[in-house]
Backbone bond lengths (Angstrom), bond angles and torsions (degrees), N, CA, C in turn:
res aa  C-N    CA-C-N  psi(-1)  N-CA   C-N-CA  omega(-1)  CA-C   N-CA-C  phi
1 M - - - 1.439 - - 1.522 107.40 -
2 R 1.316 117.16 141.05 1.463 121.76 175.90 1.508 109.25 -138.48
3 R 1.304 115.06 154.89 1.461 119.99 177.79 1.521 109.17 -93.64
4 S 1.330 115.63 144.37 1.463 119.53 177.18 1.520 108.54 -80.36
5 A 1.316 116.23 177.53 1.458 121.63 -177.94 1.526 112.10 -58.55
6 S 1.311 118.45 -30.55 1.462 120.51 -176.81 1.526 112.22 -80.24
7 S 1.273 120.31 -4.39 1.466 128.69 -178.95 1.522 114.12 53.59
8 E 1.308 119.47 -7.63 1.458 122.71 174.65 1.523 110.34 -85.65
9 E 1.297 115.20 -36.16 1.451 121.12 -175.68 1.531 109.97 -91.73
10 I 1.309 116.15 131.95 1.458 120.50 176.90 1.526 107.42 -105.57
11 V 1.318 115.30 128.02 1.452 121.44 -178.80 1.528 108.04 -111.11
12 L 1.314 116.44 123.03 1.453 119.89 175.80 1.522 108.39 -81.42
13 S 1.292 115.02 134.38 1.461 119.56 176.85 1.521 107.92 -141.74
14 H 1.294 115.77 171.41 1.454 119.19 177.84 1.515 109.60 -141.15
15 E 1.300 114.42 157.91 1.446 121.65 175.67 1.516 107.77 -95.88
16 T 1.307 116.46 148.45 1.450 120.79 176.42 1.512 108.14 -100.42
17 L 1.294 115.47 125.57 1.451 121.44 176.13 1.520 106.86 -112.11
18 W 1.316 116.84 114.91 1.460 121.25 -179.65 1.517 108.19 -79.96
19 A 1.305 116.76 125.87 1.461 122.37 -179.88 1.532 108.89 -133.29
20 P 1.340 117.91 70.38 1.461 120.34 -175.41 1.523 113.55 -61.69
21 W 1.315 118.93 -23.70 1.455 121.23 178.07 1.527 111.63 -63.34
22 R 1.344 118.72 -24.07 1.467 121.77 179.24 1.531 111.44 -68.58
23 L 1.337 117.78 -23.51 1.454 120.53 -179.37 1.531 111.30 -59.94
24 N 1.330 117.45 -38.14 1.461 120.54 177.52 1.523 110.90 -57.48
25 Y 1.323 117.18 -41.86 1.462 122.43 179.30 1.526 110.66 -65.02
26 I 1.316 116.47 -45.97 1.465 121.26 -178.29 1.518 110.96 -65.07
27 L 1.332 117.47 -47.48 1.457 120.90 -178.82 1.524 112.05 -66.34
28 A 1.312 117.22 -39.52 1.465 120.24 179.68 1.521 109.91 -62.04
29 T 1.309 117.38 -39.22 1.460 121.07 -179.81 1.520 111.26 -69.50
30 K 1.333 117.31 -42.01 1.464 120.82 -178.73 1.522 112.24 -71.92
31 E 1.335 116.44 -43.89 1.457 120.33 -174.54 1.524 113.21 -76.91
32 N 1.305 117.10 -30.00 1.456 120.34 -174.06 1.530 108.90 -146.14
33 P 1.337 118.78 66.84 1.455 120.99 -171.60 1.523 114.37 -62.52
34 D 1.305 118.57 -28.16 1.456 120.42 -178.86 1.526 112.38 -113.51
35 G 1.314 116.40 6.24 1.457 118.86 -172.00 1.507 113.55 -93.09
36 G 1.305 114.23 140.31 1.445 121.51 170.40 1.510 115.43 63.44
37 C 1.282 115.37 129.41 1.463 121.67 176.15 1.523 107.20 -102.90
38 F 1.325 116.80 113.20 1.463 119.56 -177.40 1.529 111.44 -65.73
39 I 1.323 118.00 -25.67 1.468 120.04 177.68 1.526 109.49 -69.87
40 C 1.320 116.64 -49.68 1.468 120.26 177.60 1.527 111.33 -62.55
41 H 1.325 116.40 -39.00 1.467 120.21 177.20 1.531 110.15 -60.00
42 G 1.335 116.01 -44.17 1.466 120.14 179.37 1.515 112.97 -63.88
43 L 1.323 116.38 -32.50 1.461 120.82 179.41 1.523 112.73 -79.12
44 A 1.321 117.15 -23.52 1.461 121.77 -172.43 1.525 113.98 -71.87
45 N 1.306 117.20 -19.56 1.462 119.03 179.45 1.522 109.42 -134.40
46 Q 1.291 116.70 176.92 1.464 121.15 -176.61 1.533 113.01 -99.63
47 A 1.320 118.12 14.94 1.463 121.78 178.75 1.533 109.03 -82.44
48 D 1.338 115.46 61.53 1.462 119.98 -173.26 1.526 113.09 -60.64
49 R 1.310 118.01 -43.11 1.471 119.59 -179.66 1.530 110.63 -62.10
50 E 1.329 117.02 -45.57 1.462 121.42 179.45 1.531 111.43 -62.02
51 N 1.320 116.59 -37.39 1.460 121.72 -178.66 1.526 112.69 -92.65
52 L 1.326 116.52 1.79 1.465 123.81 178.00 1.526 113.08 61.34
53 V 1.327 116.48 29.62 1.466 121.74 175.31 1.527 107.44 -82.59
54 V 1.331 116.91 112.04 1.469 119.62 -177.62 1.521 113.19 -95.52
55 W 1.337 116.28 -17.97 1.464 118.20 -179.79 1.518 110.19 -157.77
56 R 1.331 114.99 139.70 1.469 122.37 175.78 1.519 107.45 -124.34
57 G 1.318 116.31 123.55 1.459 121.23 171.76 1.511 108.54 -101.71
58 E 1.328 116.83 -174.51 1.460 119.77 177.54 1.523 111.35 -64.53
59 Q 1.358 115.92 -37.04 1.460 120.39 -176.32 1.524 112.77 -129.32
60 T 1.333 116.74 10.50 1.460 121.59 -170.73 1.521 110.25 -139.36
61 V 1.323 115.59 150.28 1.454 121.06 175.37 1.533 108.39 -135.68
62 V 1.343 115.66 147.79 1.463 121.43 176.58 1.527 107.74 -127.12
63 L 1.341 114.93 129.42 1.465 121.65 179.38 1.519 109.66 -125.46
64 L 1.317 115.86 152.30 1.461 119.69 166.78 1.521 106.93 -74.45
65 N 1.313 117.38 139.56 1.461 120.22 176.00 1.526 108.00 -73.57
66 R 1.314 116.56 121.59 1.470 121.98 -179.61 1.529 111.68 -65.77
67 F 1.326 117.35 -22.05 1.461 123.23 179.75 1.534 108.52 -125.74
68 P 1.344 116.88 69.27 1.467 120.69 -169.03 1.521 114.68 -71.15
69 Y 1.338 115.06 148.28 1.462 122.04 170.83 1.520 109.92 -77.55
70 N 1.324 116.17 -29.71 1.456 121.87 -177.14 1.522 107.73 -156.53
71 N 1.311 117.10 163.35 1.452 121.76 177.80 1.534 109.78 -57.81
72 G 1.322 117.00 133.70 1.456 121.35 177.91 1.508 115.20 87.70
73 H 1.334 118.28 7.36 1.466 122.83 -177.43 1.529 109.97 -64.66
74 L 1.336 116.27 115.89 1.457 122.65 -179.78 1.520 111.44 -108.52
75 L 1.316 115.81 153.86 1.457 122.94 171.45 1.517 107.46 -116.01
76 L 1.314 117.08 128.44 1.453 124.06 -178.83 1.523 107.87 -117.31
77 A 1.338 117.37 124.27 1.464 120.06 -173.19 1.524 111.31 -142.48
78 P 1.344 115.81 155.96 1.465 117.67 169.75 1.530 108.16 -68.28
79 A 1.309 116.85 148.60 1.466 120.21 178.12 1.524 110.59 -66.90
80 A 1.313 116.87 -32.45 1.465 121.21 178.23 1.518 109.95 -79.75
81 H 1.304 116.47 142.40 1.463 122.87 -179.63 1.530 108.64 -74.73
82 K 1.340 115.81 96.52 1.463 122.23 -178.60 1.522 108.37 -132.04
83 A 1.328 116.10 139.47 1.468 120.69 -172.45 1.527 114.32 -99.02
84 T 1.338 118.32 -17.38 1.464 119.45 -174.90 1.522 110.95 -134.60
85 L 1.312 114.85 159.03 1.460 120.53 176.65 1.523 111.13 -62.25
86 A 1.331 117.27 -34.91 1.468 121.71 -179.04 1.525 111.88 -62.13
87 E 1.318 118.02 -25.11 1.463 121.60 -179.31 1.524 112.86 -79.12
88 L 1.322 117.85 -17.70 1.463 120.93 -177.02 1.523 111.16 -74.54
89 T 1.327 115.71 141.14 1.462 120.01 172.01 1.523 108.12 -78.30
90 D 1.315 116.61 165.75 1.467 120.08 176.65 1.530 110.49 -60.45
91 G 1.326 116.11 -38.53 1.468 120.59 179.11 1.519 112.38 -63.92
92 E 1.330 116.81 -41.46 1.471 120.17 177.54 1.525 110.41 -64.83
93 M 1.325 116.41 -44.21 1.461 119.61 -179.13 1.528 110.70 -62.10
94 L 1.327 116.29 -43.69 1.462 119.97 179.38 1.526 110.65 -62.05
95 E 1.333 117.25 -46.98 1.464 119.49 -179.20 1.528 111.21 -64.63
96 L 1.327 117.61 -37.57 1.469 120.58 177.42 1.526 111.03 -60.50
97 M 1.314 117.28 -44.43 1.468 120.19 -179.01 1.531 111.22 -70.89
98 Q 1.329 117.20 -37.95 1.463 119.87 175.92 1.528 110.92 -64.94
99 T 1.321 116.15 -38.98 1.463 120.53 178.41 1.522 110.37 -67.53
100 Q 1.319 116.61 -39.60 1.465 119.54 176.70 1.523 110.01 -58.57
101 R 1.314 117.56 -47.03 1.468 121.61 178.91 1.529 110.45 -59.44
102 R 1.338 116.71 -42.96 1.468 120.49 179.96 1.530 111.69 -65.00
103 M 1.332 117.27 -43.86 1.466 120.60 -178.72 1.523 111.46 -65.56
104 L 1.322 117.01 -38.30 1.468 119.40 177.45 1.527 110.29 -64.39
105 A 1.329 117.34 -38.40 1.469 120.63 177.07 1.526 111.35 -64.77
106 V 1.332 116.54 -41.18 1.472 120.04 178.86 1.528 110.11 -66.52
107 L 1.332 117.73 -44.06 1.468 119.95 177.78 1.521 110.92 -62.24
108 D 1.345 117.70 -36.34 1.470 120.27 175.29 1.523 110.67 -57.70
109 Q 1.331 117.32 -42.22 1.460 121.96 -179.48 1.527 111.93 -71.72
110 V 1.328 116.33 -43.74 1.462 121.39 -172.47 1.525 112.58 -78.03
111 L 1.333 117.74 -42.70 1.468 121.21 -171.63 1.529 114.92 -115.78
112 E 1.328 117.90 -16.81 1.460 123.20 -179.56 1.531 113.71 51.60
113 P 1.347 117.14 53.13 1.474 118.89 178.82 1.526 111.33 -71.33
114 H 1.325 115.58 164.70 1.464 121.68 177.82 1.517 112.10 -88.38
115 G 1.322 117.96 -14.86 1.459 122.72 -179.60 1.510 110.17 -176.66
116 Y 1.324 115.72 -173.60 1.464 121.49 -178.07 1.518 110.65 -144.14
117 N 1.312 115.02 151.32 1.463 122.61 159.83 1.527 104.70 -106.74
118 V 1.327 116.12 126.73 1.451 121.76 176.21 1.513 105.88 -121.70
119 G 1.341 116.63 120.37 1.451 118.23 -173.54 1.511 114.03 -143.98
120 L 1.321 113.95 157.37 1.448 123.41 -180.00 1.520 107.23 -135.60
121 N 1.328 117.06 118.78 1.464 121.70 178.31 1.530 108.09 -99.93
122 L 1.311 116.53 115.53 1.467 121.10 -178.00 1.515 109.55 -102.00
123 G 1.321 117.21 105.58 1.458 122.98 -179.84 1.513 112.72 95.39
124 R 1.327 115.10 150.46 1.471 120.80 -178.02 1.529 111.66 -59.40
125 V 1.336 117.35 -40.25 1.458 120.66 -178.69 1.539 111.64 -63.92
126 A 1.331 117.13 -22.86 1.457 121.92 178.26 1.528 111.84 -90.08
127 G 1.329 117.27 2.27 1.456 120.53 176.91 1.511 115.12 105.80
128 A 1.332 118.15 3.39 1.462 120.13 -179.74 1.526 109.85 -71.14
129 G 1.322 116.72 116.09 1.456 120.99 176.46 1.516 111.73 -76.24
130 L 1.319 116.22 -20.14 1.460 123.02 177.82 1.531 106.86 -132.33
131 P 1.331 117.28 75.91 1.463 119.65 -173.03 1.525 114.76 -68.22
132 G 1.314 119.18 -16.89 1.458 121.31 -177.43 1.518 114.52 -81.37
133 H 1.345 117.81 -16.71 1.466 120.87 -178.78 1.525 108.26 -128.18
134 L 1.307 114.96 106.21 1.454 123.48 -179.76 1.527 110.49 -52.00
135 H 1.327 117.54 134.84 1.459 120.31 175.81 1.528 110.72 -158.51
136 W 1.308 114.88 144.44 1.455 122.88 177.43 1.517 108.84 -98.24
137 H 1.329 115.58 145.65 1.460 122.53 172.82 1.525 107.69 -101.05
138 L 1.328 116.25 127.28 1.455 122.43 172.87 1.519 105.87 -113.06
139 V 1.329 116.43 109.83 1.463 121.28 -172.91 1.525 109.81 -119.08
140 P 1.341 117.06 109.32 1.467 119.54 176.00 1.527 110.68 -64.56
141 R 1.334 115.68 145.95 1.467 121.55 -179.61 1.529 109.58 -132.63
142 W 1.328 115.50 148.30 1.447 122.91 177.90 1.522 109.31 -129.41
143 N 1.327 115.97 148.90 1.460 119.01 173.38 1.514 108.43 -55.68
144 G 1.327 116.44 130.22 1.456 120.98 176.99 1.518 114.60 85.35
145 D 1.340 119.15 1.44 1.463 117.21 176.69 1.527 108.40 -69.88
146 T 1.306 116.32 172.84 1.472 119.26 -169.84 1.519 114.22 -94.31
147 N 1.330 117.20 16.45 1.455 122.76 177.09 1.521 110.89 63.58
148 F 1.325 117.97 -168.28 1.455 121.53 -173.21 1.518 113.51 -72.64
149 M 1.299 117.74 -63.87 1.454 120.10 -172.61 1.530 109.27 -127.95
150 P 1.336 117.70 93.81 1.455 119.43 177.83 1.528 110.51 -55.89
151 V 1.295 115.93 137.20 1.456 120.09 -173.37 1.520 112.30 -101.07
152 V 1.313 118.43 -47.16 1.456 120.99 -175.08 1.525 110.00 -125.52
153 S 1.309 115.94 118.67 1.467 122.80 172.37 1.515 115.10 53.04
154 E 1.289 118.10 30.61 1.457 120.56 179.36 1.519 109.00 -115.86
155 T 1.306 115.58 156.95 1.450 120.97 176.77 1.512 108.20 -131.72
156 R 1.283 117.40 131.85 1.458 122.17 176.50 1.516 107.54 -88.86
157 V 1.317 116.95 131.90 1.454 121.08 -178.78 1.526 108.82 -120.33
158 I 1.304 115.76 124.57 1.459 121.08 174.66 1.515 105.54 -109.66
159 V 1.334 115.79 118.53 1.460 121.15 -165.56 1.525 114.74 -92.71
160 Q 1.306 117.58 3.43 1.449 119.40 -176.43 1.522 109.48 -136.51
161 S 1.329 116.50 139.60 1.463 119.37 178.53 1.523 109.97 -72.83
162 L 1.325 115.75 156.67 1.465 120.15 177.03 1.533 110.61 -61.91
163 Q 1.322 117.86 -37.09 1.460 121.17 -179.10 1.529 111.08 -65.77
164 S 1.326 117.13 -41.26 1.461 120.95 178.36 1.528 111.01 -64.84
165 L 1.321 117.00 -44.28 1.461 120.84 177.62 1.527 110.42 -64.45
166 Y 1.325 117.10 -41.81 1.465 121.65 177.64 1.527 109.59 -54.86
167 D 1.326 117.46 -48.39 1.458 121.60 -179.28 1.528 111.75 -60.67
168 L 1.318 117.71 -43.25 1.469 121.14 178.79 1.528 111.37 -64.30
169 M 1.316 117.27 -43.26 1.457 120.54 -179.84 1.529 110.36 -65.01
170 K 1.332 117.08 -45.86 1.465 120.72 -179.68 1.533 111.10 -62.03
171 E 1.319 116.66 -38.49 1.464 121.11 178.69 1.520 110.59 -61.32
172 R 1.329 117.00 -44.21 1.475 121.07 -179.35 1.522 112.38 -73.38
173 L 1.324 117.11 -32.18 1.454 120.52 -176.72 1.538 112.42 -84.83
174 G 1.318 116.12 -13.78 1.467 120.67 176.21 1.495 115.44 78.44
């Protein structure tokens, strides 16, 4: 928001933030809405850095979100392609929760956030961009950050590249 020369009138304006990397996300969704599971693709080969896979457990995988809501946004998923909680074995569920605890501890060390949003979107109507492969979002939060989706005249700033965060996470995870 800015004031005009007369200082009585308030003019709403916005800044434009160019984010060309988002086009890949938009086009992939439009061109192939049900095609390819990026989690399974990331697990299928050993190009972990390219696929942003920061950790592989026996039954669990952790990836950096390629389209993060905030710096440090992780995706935690079962290694097996499963769409619902009912499909998980007790062992998978236990490892997922243990991995979640471990990732939050690592993010505490690496980024020192003030809190977290931890969420699971079940089904496309609930916001799941990949409804066929269950995954949790671990989103670090700081006092004064710009929240998920700024609505009016706000800009979200992510201050660290995915490659830099990948290196820090891999260093801590060994």
